[in-house]
GUNUGU-514244 format. One record per residue: residue in one letter; x, y, z of N, C-alpha, C in turn. Coordinates in Angstrom, 2 decimals. Example, Ala and Ser with C-alpha at 12.3 -4.5 7.8 and 13.67 -1.06 7.14 Angstrom:
2
{r "A" {13.19 -5.69 7.80} {12.30 -4.50 7.80} {13.20 -3.30 7.80}}
{r "S" {12.85 -2.25 7.08} {13.67 -1.06 7.14} {12.90 0.03 7.87}}
This chain:
199
{r "M" {0.58 -1.19 0.11} {0.21 -0.23 -0.08} {0.87 1.31 0.25}}
{r "S" {1.22 2.21 -0.80} {1.40 3.41 -1.44} {0.91 4.56 -0.26}}
{r "A" {1.81 5.57 -0.11} {1.69 6.65 0.52} {0.08 7.49 -0.65}}
{r "A" {0.42 7.56 -1.42} {-0.20 8.02 -3.14} {-1.96 7.81 -2.86}}
{r "W" {-1.71 5.98 -2.75} {-3.18 5.17 -2.68} {-3.77 5.85 -1.14}}
{r "L" {-2.99 5.58 0.10} {-4.12 6.05 1.26} {-3.88 7.67 1.10}}
{r "V" {-3.59 8.15 0.60} {-4.07 9.77 0.36} {-5.07 9.93 -0.40}}
{r "R" {-5.13 9.15 -1.45} {-6.66 8.89 -2.44} {-7.82 8.85 -1.61}}
{r "Y" {-7.44 7.20 -1.01} {-8.65 6.84 0.16} {-9.26 7.53 0.99}}
{r "V" {-7.98 7.94 1.71} {-8.99 9.32 2.84} {-9.67 10.17 1.92}}
{r "T" {-8.80 10.92 1.15} {-10.14 11.58 0.50} {-10.76 10.96 -0.29}}
{r "G" {-11.14 10.38 -1.00} {-12.12 10.19 -1.28} {-13.47 9.24 -0.64}}
{r "H" {-12.82 9.01 0.81} {-13.62 8.39 1.57} {-13.96 8.83 3.25}}
{r "W" {-13.55 10.51 2.95} {-13.07 11.01 4.48} {-14.63 10.72 5.28}}
{r "V" {-15.53 11.32 4.97} {-16.87 11.04 5.37} {-17.14 9.74 6.01}}
{r "E" {-16.77 8.91 5.36} {-17.07 7.19 5.97} {-16.03 6.89 7.35}}
{r "I" {-14.87 7.64 7.26} {-13.94 7.54 7.99} {-14.08 8.24 9.23}}
{r "A" {-14.97 9.43 8.84} {-14.67 10.28 9.95} {-16.30 9.59 10.23}}
{r "G" {-17.28 8.91 9.80} {-18.36 8.51 10.31} {-17.84 7.01 11.27}}
{r "M" {-16.82 6.16 10.65} {-16.65 5.37 11.37} {-15.78 5.55 13.00}}
{r "I" {-15.08 6.33 13.08} {-14.07 7.12 14.15} {-15.23 7.17 15.20}}
{r "T" {-16.42 8.09 14.90} {-17.27 8.96 15.63} {-18.22 7.52 16.06}}
{r "T" {-18.76 6.71 15.14} {-19.59 5.62 15.64} {-18.51 4.86 16.82}}
{r "V" {-17.52 4.59 16.63} {-16.87 3.26 17.29} {-17.16 3.93 18.82}}
{r "L" {-16.40 5.35 19.03} {-16.14 6.59 20.25} {-17.61 6.60 20.48}}
{r "G" {-18.45 6.74 20.24} {-20.31 6.97 20.69} {-20.82 5.33 21.20}}
{r "I" {-20.61 4.65 20.44} {-20.78 2.97 21.07} {-19.76 2.62 22.24}}
{r "W" {-18.30 2.96 22.23} {-17.77 2.67 23.53} {-18.26 3.20 24.41}}
{r "L" {-18.63 4.67 24.61} {-18.87 5.22 25.76} {-20.32 5.13 26.10}}
{r "T" {-21.06 4.15 25.03} {-22.62 3.72 25.55} {-22.28 2.72 26.22}}
{r "T" {-21.61 2.05 26.18} {-20.99 0.91 27.00} {-20.58 0.94 28.08}}
{r "K" {-20.30 2.57 28.63} {-19.79 2.93 29.81} {-21.19 3.62 30.39}}
{r "R" {-22.13 3.28 29.67} {-23.04 3.69 30.20} {-22.93 6.11 30.90}}
{r "L" {-21.88 6.29 29.69} {-21.84 7.63 30.09} {-22.55 8.43 28.81}}
{r "L" {-22.92 9.66 29.40} {-23.91 10.91 29.01} {-23.19 10.99 27.45}}
{r "I" {-22.38 11.36 27.28} {-21.19 12.02 26.47} {-21.63 11.01 25.50}}
{r "C" {-22.19 9.71 25.68} {-22.07 8.98 24.08} {-23.39 9.50 23.50}}
{r "W" {-24.34 10.25 23.67} {-25.55 10.45 22.52} {-24.95 11.95 21.79}}
{r "P" {-24.41 13.32 22.07} {-24.10 14.20 21.32} {-23.13 13.53 19.90}}
{r "I" {-22.34 12.68 20.86} {-20.79 11.88 19.75} {-21.77 11.07 18.87}}
{r "T" {-22.88 10.29 19.21} {-23.35 9.45 17.98} {-24.22 10.09 17.38}}
{r "L" {-24.67 11.42 17.33} {-25.58 12.23 16.96} {-24.68 12.84 15.13}}
{r "A" {-23.79 12.74 15.96} {-22.52 13.45 14.60} {-22.47 12.14 13.50}}
{r "A" {-21.86 11.18 14.16} {-22.37 9.64 13.50} {-23.24 9.75 12.82}}
{r "D" {-24.01 9.77 13.33} {-26.10 9.76 12.34} {-25.66 10.89 11.20}}
{r "F" {-25.67 11.85 11.30} {-25.22 12.43 10.37} {-24.51 12.05 9.31}}
{r "L" {-23.23 11.56 9.66} {-22.14 11.32 8.66} {-22.88 10.23 7.88}}
{r "Y" {-23.28 8.95 8.56} {-23.41 8.00 7.64} {-24.49 8.04 6.95}}
{r "L" {-25.61 8.84 7.22} {-26.67 9.45 6.32} {-26.31 9.53 4.93}}
{r "A" {-25.16 10.33 5.21} {-24.56 10.86 3.62} {-23.77 9.60 3.15}}
{r "V" {-23.16 8.96 3.62} {-22.26 7.78 2.91} {-23.31 6.68 2.44}}
{r "F" {-24.32 6.63 3.25} {-25.16 5.30 2.62} {-26.33 6.17 1.53}}
{r "Y" {-26.65 7.18 1.79} {-27.06 7.96 0.47} {-26.44 7.93 -0.61}}
{r "H" {-24.98 8.23 -0.51} {-24.33 8.64 -1.78} {-24.60 6.77 -2.40}}
{r "A" {-24.09 5.48 -1.35} {-24.15 4.23 -1.94} {-25.30 3.62 -2.58}}
{r "R" {-26.59 4.56 -2.36} {-27.85 4.23 -2.39} {-28.77 2.95 -1.89}}
{r "L" {-27.83 2.86 -0.56} {-28.43 2.18 0.48} {-29.72 3.02 1.40}}
{r "F" {-30.60 3.03 0.41} {-31.69 3.89 0.98} {-32.00 3.78 2.48}}
{r "S" {-32.36 2.54 2.48} {-32.79 1.92 4.09} {-32.07 2.61 5.02}}
{r "D" {-30.68 2.08 4.90} {-30.00 2.58 5.88} {-29.48 4.15 5.59}}
{r "A" {-29.58 4.86 4.95} {-29.83 5.66 4.35} {-31.02 6.62 5.90}}
{r "L" {-32.20 6.07 5.48} {-33.69 6.28 6.25} {-33.45 5.95 7.44}}
{r "L" {-32.24 4.41 8.43} {-32.44 4.32 9.32} {-31.50 5.69 9.90}}
{r "Q" {-30.41 6.20 9.11} {-29.50 6.99 10.28} {-30.61 8.41 10.80}}
{r "A" {-31.79 8.44 9.26} {-32.71 9.68 10.09} {-33.39 9.05 11.40}}
{r "F" {-33.95 8.16 11.85} {-34.19 7.43 12.69} {-33.92 7.51 14.13}}
{r "F" {-32.60 7.44 13.03} {-30.98 7.30 14.44} {-31.45 8.89 15.12}}
{r "V" {-31.53 9.57 14.60} {-31.28 10.85 14.98} {-32.23 11.42 15.68}}
{r "V" {-33.46 10.81 15.34} {-34.45 10.87 16.24} {-34.33 10.10 17.70}}
{r "F" {-33.68 8.95 17.63} {-33.67 8.14 18.46} {-32.40 8.41 19.54}}
{r "T" {-31.43 9.40 18.94} {-30.34 10.31 19.68} {-30.78 10.65 20.86}}
{r "L" {-31.53 11.74 19.76} {-32.41 12.43 20.70} {-32.87 12.32 21.85}}
{r "Y" {-34.01 11.14 21.54} {-34.81 10.61 22.81} {-33.81 9.82 23.75}}
{r "G" {-32.84 9.23 23.44} {-31.65 8.54 24.15} {-31.29 9.18 25.16}}
{r "W" {-30.82 10.64 24.36} {-30.03 11.45 25.24} {-30.71 11.84 26.52}}
{r "W" {-31.97 12.51 25.86} {-32.90 13.07 27.02} {-33.40 11.89 28.22}}
{r "H" {-33.52 10.66 27.76} {-34.37 9.76 28.91} {-32.90 9.25 29.23}}
{r "W" {-31.83 9.43 29.32} {-30.54 9.05 29.94} {-30.90 9.88 30.99}}
{r "W" {-30.38 11.47 30.30} {-30.53 12.48 31.34} {-31.22 13.20 32.18}}
{r "R" {-32.72 12.55 31.54} {-33.42 12.54 33.00} {-33.48 11.53 33.74}}
{r "G" {-32.44 10.24 33.87} {-32.31 9.37 34.31} {-31.69 9.70 35.73}}
{r "V" {-30.18 10.07 34.67} {-29.40 10.52 35.75} {-29.28 11.66 36.85}}
{r "L" {-30.42 12.55 36.56} {-31.28 13.53 37.56} {-31.50 13.46 38.48}}
{r "E" {-32.57 11.76 37.79} {-33.56 11.34 39.18} {-32.77 10.50 39.87}}
{r "E" {-31.52 9.61 39.66} {-31.27 8.41 40.21} {-29.50 8.50 40.19}}
{r "G" {-29.05 9.41 39.96} {-27.23 9.56 39.72} {-26.75 9.15 39.12}}
{r "D" {-27.24 8.18 38.35} {-26.65 7.09 37.23} {-27.63 6.58 36.29}}
{r "V" {-27.03 6.42 35.17} {-27.69 5.55 34.24} {-27.79 4.15 34.47}}
{r "R" {-29.28 3.70 35.21} {-29.57 2.84 35.17} {-30.31 1.46 34.27}}
{r "V" {-29.36 0.48 34.32} {-30.21 -0.71 33.51} {-31.19 -0.94 33.89}}
{r "E" {-32.25 -1.18 32.42} {-33.62 -1.60 33.20} {-33.65 -3.10 32.19}}
{r "P" {-34.53 -4.07 32.83} {-34.77 -4.93 31.98} {-35.87 -5.33 31.31}}
{r "L" {-36.24 -6.04 30.61} {-37.29 -6.29 29.42} {-37.77 -7.55 29.45}}
{r "S" {-38.71 -7.36 29.50} {-39.68 -8.55 29.48} {-40.32 -9.40 28.54}}
{r "A" {-40.51 -10.63 28.88} {-40.84 -11.50 27.88} {-42.07 -10.77 26.49}}
{r "R" {-42.71 -10.05 27.15} {-43.38 -9.21 26.40} {-42.80 -8.03 25.60}}
{r "G" {-41.88 -7.49 26.01} {-41.43 -6.74 25.33} {-40.11 -7.31 24.03}}
{r "W" {-39.61 -8.42 24.64} {-39.18 -9.40 23.82} {-40.25 -9.46 22.12}}
{r "I" {-41.18 -10.12 22.40} {-41.88 -10.22 21.21} {-42.66 -9.06 20.44}}
{r "A" {-42.75 -8.26 21.18} {-43.28 -6.96 20.56} {-42.13 -6.51 19.62}}
{r "G" {-41.03 -6.34 20.10} {-40.20 -5.71 19.92} {-39.84 -6.66 18.35}}
{r "L" {-39.50 -7.90 18.41} {-39.00 -9.04 17.32} {-39.95 -8.75 16.22}}
{r "A" {-41.53 -8.66 16.69} {-42.55 -8.65 15.81} {-42.23 -7.74 15.03}}
{r "A" {-42.36 -6.16 15.94} {-42.28 -4.78 15.13} {-41.20 -4.74 14.41}}
{r "G" {-40.37 -5.22 14.31} {-38.93 -5.63 13.45} {-39.87 -6.53 12.14}}
{r "A" {-40.19 -7.15 12.59} {-40.63 -8.17 11.22} {-42.01 -7.13 10.10}}
{r "V" {-42.85 -6.72 10.94} {-43.56 -5.86 10.02} {-42.87 -4.73 9.25}}
{r "G" {-41.88 -4.09 10.14} {-41.11 -3.19 9.93} {-40.01 -3.81 8.67}}
{r "A" {-39.63 -4.88 8.68} {-39.20 -5.22 7.58} {-39.86 -5.52 6.41}}
{r "A" {-40.77 -5.82 6.35} {-41.75 -6.28 5.10} {-42.68 -5.06 4.37}}
{r "V" {-42.74 -3.95 5.30} {-43.40 -2.59 4.63} {-42.02 -1.99 4.26}}
{r "L" {-40.75 -2.05 4.61} {-39.60 -1.27 4.29} {-39.56 -1.62 3.17}}
{r "G" {-38.98 -3.29 3.01} {-38.53 -3.92 1.66} {-39.79 -3.85 0.35}}
{r "W" {-40.93 -3.67 1.09} {-41.96 -3.33 -0.56} {-41.43 -2.19 -1.23}}
{r "M" {-41.10 -1.11 0.08} {-40.87 0.15 -0.45} {-39.94 0.59 -0.53}}
{r "M" {-38.65 -0.43 -0.41} {-37.32 0.08 -1.23} {-37.37 -0.55 -2.62}}
{r "T" {-38.03 -1.61 -3.02} {-38.21 -2.61 -4.17} {-38.63 -1.35 -5.29}}
{r "R" {-39.77 -0.70 -4.74} {-40.48 0.53 -5.60} {-39.63 1.80 -6.01}}
{r "V" {-38.49 2.02 -5.25} {-37.58 2.86 -5.54} {-35.84 2.50 -6.05}}
{r "G" {-35.79 1.43 -6.37} {-34.95 0.71 -6.79} {-33.11 0.42 -5.79}}
{r "A" {-33.78 0.73 -4.54} {-32.62 0.55 -3.86} {-31.76 -0.52 -4.12}}
{r "A" {-30.65 -0.52 -3.51} {-29.89 -1.64 -3.15} {-30.13 -2.50 -2.32}}
{r "L" {-30.27 -4.02 -2.49} {-29.80 -4.73 -1.70} {-31.28 -4.32 -0.46}}
{r "P" {-32.85 -4.42 -1.50} {-33.79 -3.75 -0.62} {-34.83 -4.53 0.61}}
{r "H" {-34.48 -6.02 0.56} {-35.38 -6.70 1.95} {-34.14 -6.78 2.77}}
{r "L" {-32.56 -7.67 2.60} {-32.18 -7.43 3.42} {-31.62 -6.03 4.32}}
{r "D" {-31.51 -5.31 3.34} {-31.25 -3.92 3.74} {-32.47 -3.19 5.05}}
{r "A" {-34.12 -3.72 4.60} {-35.20 -3.27 4.79} {-35.04 -3.87 6.89}}
{r "A" {-34.31 -5.13 6.37} {-34.71 -6.34 7.08} {-33.59 -5.56 9.02}}
{r "L" {-32.45 -5.36 7.81} {-31.51 -4.76 9.27} {-31.90 -3.34 9.47}}
{r "T" {-32.78 -2.97 8.85} {-32.65 -1.39 9.08} {-33.55 -1.22 10.06}}
{r "S" {-34.91 -2.49 9.70} {-35.82 -2.44 10.91} {-35.64 -2.77 12.22}}
{r "Y" {-34.69 -3.83 12.24} {-34.08 -4.26 13.71} {-33.19 -3.71 14.09}}
{r "S" {-32.55 -2.78 13.47} {-31.61 -1.91 14.05} {-32.50 -1.04 14.76}}
{r "L" {-33.57 -0.36 14.08} {-34.56 0.78 15.28} {-35.30 0.25 16.37}}
{r "V" {-35.31 -1.60 16.52} {-35.51 -2.14 17.39} {-34.47 -1.82 18.41}}
{r "A" {-33.42 -2.20 18.47} {-31.67 -2.34 19.00} {-31.96 -0.76 19.68}}
{r "S" {-31.90 -0.18 18.75} {-31.79 1.33 19.05} {-32.88 1.77 20.26}}
{r "W" {-34.13 1.18 19.82} {-34.98 1.78 20.74} {-34.85 1.19 22.34}}
{r "W" {-34.58 0.09 22.14} {-33.88 -0.62 23.42} {-32.79 -0.38 24.35}}
{r "G" {-32.14 0.28 23.55} {-30.62 0.71 24.00} {-31.17 2.07 24.43}}
{r "A" {-32.19 2.90 23.73} {-32.38 4.32 24.59} {-33.24 3.95 25.85}}
{r "R" {-33.75 3.06 25.77} {-34.76 2.36 26.98} {-33.85 1.68 28.39}}
{r "K" {-32.89 1.70 27.77} {-31.64 1.15 28.89} {-31.90 -0.67 28.74}}
{r "H" {-32.20 -1.12 27.94} {-32.28 -2.65 28.17} {-31.48 -3.25 27.61}}
{r "I" {-30.63 -3.70 28.59} {-29.31 -5.13 27.82} {-29.77 -5.95 26.64}}
{r "A" {-30.83 -6.02 26.47} {-31.25 -6.82 25.06} {-30.65 -5.80 23.86}}
{r "N" {-30.55 -4.88 24.06} {-30.27 -4.34 23.16} {-28.97 -4.86 22.40}}
{r "W" {-28.14 -4.88 23.35} {-26.72 -5.81 22.97} {-26.94 -7.12 21.97}}
{r "W" {-27.60 -7.49 22.71} {-27.71 -9.26 21.88} {-28.09 -8.58 20.39}}
{r "L" {-29.20 -7.51 20.02} {-29.52 -7.38 18.74} {-28.47 -7.12 18.01}}
{r "W" {-27.72 -6.06 18.70} {-26.86 -5.48 17.67} {-25.80 -6.56 17.20}}
{r "I" {-25.44 -7.60 18.34} {-24.54 -8.75 18.01} {-25.33 -9.32 16.44}}
{r "V" {-26.40 -9.77 16.49} {-27.00 -10.01 15.26} {-26.96 -9.24 14.18}}
{r "V" {-27.69 -8.16 14.34} {-27.54 -7.34 12.60} {-25.86 -6.81 12.58}}
{r "D" {-25.34 -6.36 13.19} {-24.15 -6.21 12.70} {-23.03 -7.20 11.97}}
{r "A" {-23.31 -8.52 12.66} {-22.99 -9.60 12.06} {-23.44 -9.82 10.79}}
{r "V" {-24.49 -9.72 10.67} {-25.27 -9.31 8.92} {-24.64 -8.10 8.43}}
{r "Y" {-24.24 -6.79 8.65} {-24.08 -6.25 8.29} {-22.86 -6.33 7.61}}
{r "V" {-21.58 -6.92 8.21} {-20.32 -6.59 7.64} {-20.13 -7.76 6.30}}
{r "G" {-21.50 -8.51 6.22} {-21.51 -9.36 4.52} {-22.24 -8.47 3.54}}
{r "E" {-23.01 -7.29 3.88} {-23.95 -6.28 3.37} {-22.77 -5.22 2.64}}
{r "Y" {-21.95 -4.71 4.02} {-21.20 -3.87 3.02} {-19.97 -4.28 2.75}}
{r "L" {-19.10 -5.68 2.82} {-18.22 -6.28 2.34} {-18.90 -6.14 0.33}}
{r "Y" {-20.22 -6.51 0.09} {-20.81 -6.97 -0.64} {-20.90 -5.51 -1.78}}
{r "K" {-21.04 -4.26 -0.78} {-21.59 -3.15 -1.27} {-20.14 -2.31 -1.67}}
{r "D" {-18.95 -3.32 -1.30} {-17.46 -2.24 -1.49} {-17.67 -1.39 -0.54}}
{r "L" {-17.75 -1.29 0.41} {-17.21 -0.31 2.20} {-16.80 -0.90 3.17}}
{r "Q" {-15.40 -1.54 2.31} {-14.75 -1.81 3.06} {-14.61 -1.74 4.94}}
{r "A" {-14.51 0.04 4.59} {-14.18 0.45 5.70} {-15.35 0.60 6.64}}
{r "T" {-17.03 0.78 6.21} {-17.46 0.09 6.97} {-17.95 -1.26 7.18}}
{r "A" {-17.36 -1.95 6.71} {-17.52 -3.61 7.43} {-16.58 -3.75 8.42}}
{r "V" {-15.34 -3.11 7.93} {-14.09 -3.44 9.05} {-14.58 -2.42 10.65}}
{r "L" {-15.31 -1.12 10.29} {-16.35 -0.95 11.58} {-17.32 -1.90 11.97}}
{r "Y" {-18.36 -2.74 11.26} {-19.18 -3.37 11.98} {-18.47 -4.31 12.29}}
{r "A" {-17.69 -4.71 11.96} {-16.85 -6.31 12.84} {-16.58 -5.76 13.85}}
{r "G" {-16.09 -4.62 14.26} {-15.62 -4.06 15.60} {-16.36 -3.74 16.61}}
{r "L" {-18.24 -3.33 15.69} {-19.13 -3.09 16.62} {-19.69 -4.33 17.42}}
{r "I" {-19.46 -5.16 16.40} {-19.97 -6.70 17.19} {-18.73 -7.12 18.71}}
{r "L" {-17.83 -6.57 18.49} {-17.21 -6.90 19.88} {-17.28 -5.79 20.55}}
{r "L" {-17.78 -4.13 20.28} {-18.15 -3.46 21.26} {-19.40 -3.66 21.84}}
{r "A" {-20.06 -4.52 21.42} {-21.61 -4.54 21.82} {-20.98 -6.09 22.72}}
{r "A" {-20.34 -7.27 22.00} {-19.98 -8.14 23.37} {-19.67 -7.28 24.84}}
{r "L" {-19.21 -6.07 24.74} {-18.33 -5.31 25.58} {-19.48 -5.03 26.53}}
{r "G" {-20.55 -4.28 25.51} {-21.39 -3.68 26.08} {-22.12 -4.45 27.15}}
{r "L" {-22.67 -5.57 26.61} {-23.51 -6.77 27.07} {-22.69 -7.31 28.44}}
{r "R" {-21.62 -7.51 28.61} {-20.76 -7.82 29.62} {-20.75 -6.61 30.62}}
{r "D" {-20.58 -5.24 30.38} {-20.90 -4.10 31.29} {-22.07 -3.88 31.92}}
{r "W" {-23.13 -3.90 31.10} {-24.79 -3.70 31.15} {-24.59 -4.54 31.91}}
{r "R" {-24.41 -5.99 32.01} {-24.84 -7.38 33.01} {-24.20 -7.22 34.58}}
{r "R" {-23.10 -6.48 34.50} {-22.23 -6.12 35.66} {-23.38 -5.05 35.96}}
{r "A" {-23.72 -4.36 35.25} {-24.33 -3.01 36.40} {-25.59 -3.76 36.72}}
{r "A" {-26.30 -4.49 35.85} {-27.50 -4.61 36.41} {-27.34 -5.76 37.80}}
{r "E" {-26.06 -6.65 38.03} {-25.90 -7.03 39.32} {-25.54 -6.26 40.10}}
{r "L" {-24.73 -5.26 39.82} {-24.89 -4.36 40.96} {-26.51 -3.57 41.84}}
{r "Q" {-27.13 -3.28 40.58} {-28.04 -2.78 41.14} {-29.09 -3.37 41.78}}
{r "I" {-29.02 -5.29 41.34} {-29.75 -5.93 42.41} {-29.38 -6.00 43.46}}
{r "A" {-27.84 -5.78 43.85} {-27.23 -6.27 44.83} {-27.35 -5.01 45.98}}
{r "A" {-27.21 -3.82 45.02} {-27.46 -2.88 46.05} {-29.04 -2.75 46.27}}
């Protein structure tokens, strides 16, 4: 790999690289349950909206727009929790919540997949399913449910293949790393939940 190639790559993919860096930082801070994760995640949402729109992954671009809304909600919800309880407390997810979330993801995938076939999106059904379940995981994360990390592990693993197929190598590497971060988040949030129960 020559220096000239590296310069060309960075110049041509600087938005994707900036999105990758802010995404990793935002998720790492989320695993630590630190409120600062939300403004950093918001920046990542906008950067990847531009990346996915340019790649014609319209479901992913739409997902980033929804992520902006969920990020603002999560920021507010966590901030309110810190004011009331002094900490970001992990909340359990009931069996009913699991079923409702997974069912909502399936319905969203079907509807969005149908819409995306009509606008000529790349990989319309796969991208729609990943988008729909990412929204479920985001909602669970904003509500402080440990289950969000389980769902992210599955979704991110499938995203790696999609991005390799779409020649978004940096993003594929990012999502492989996000699987590891999700596993870290799962571990840390479980520990936090155990400490809450013990207290």
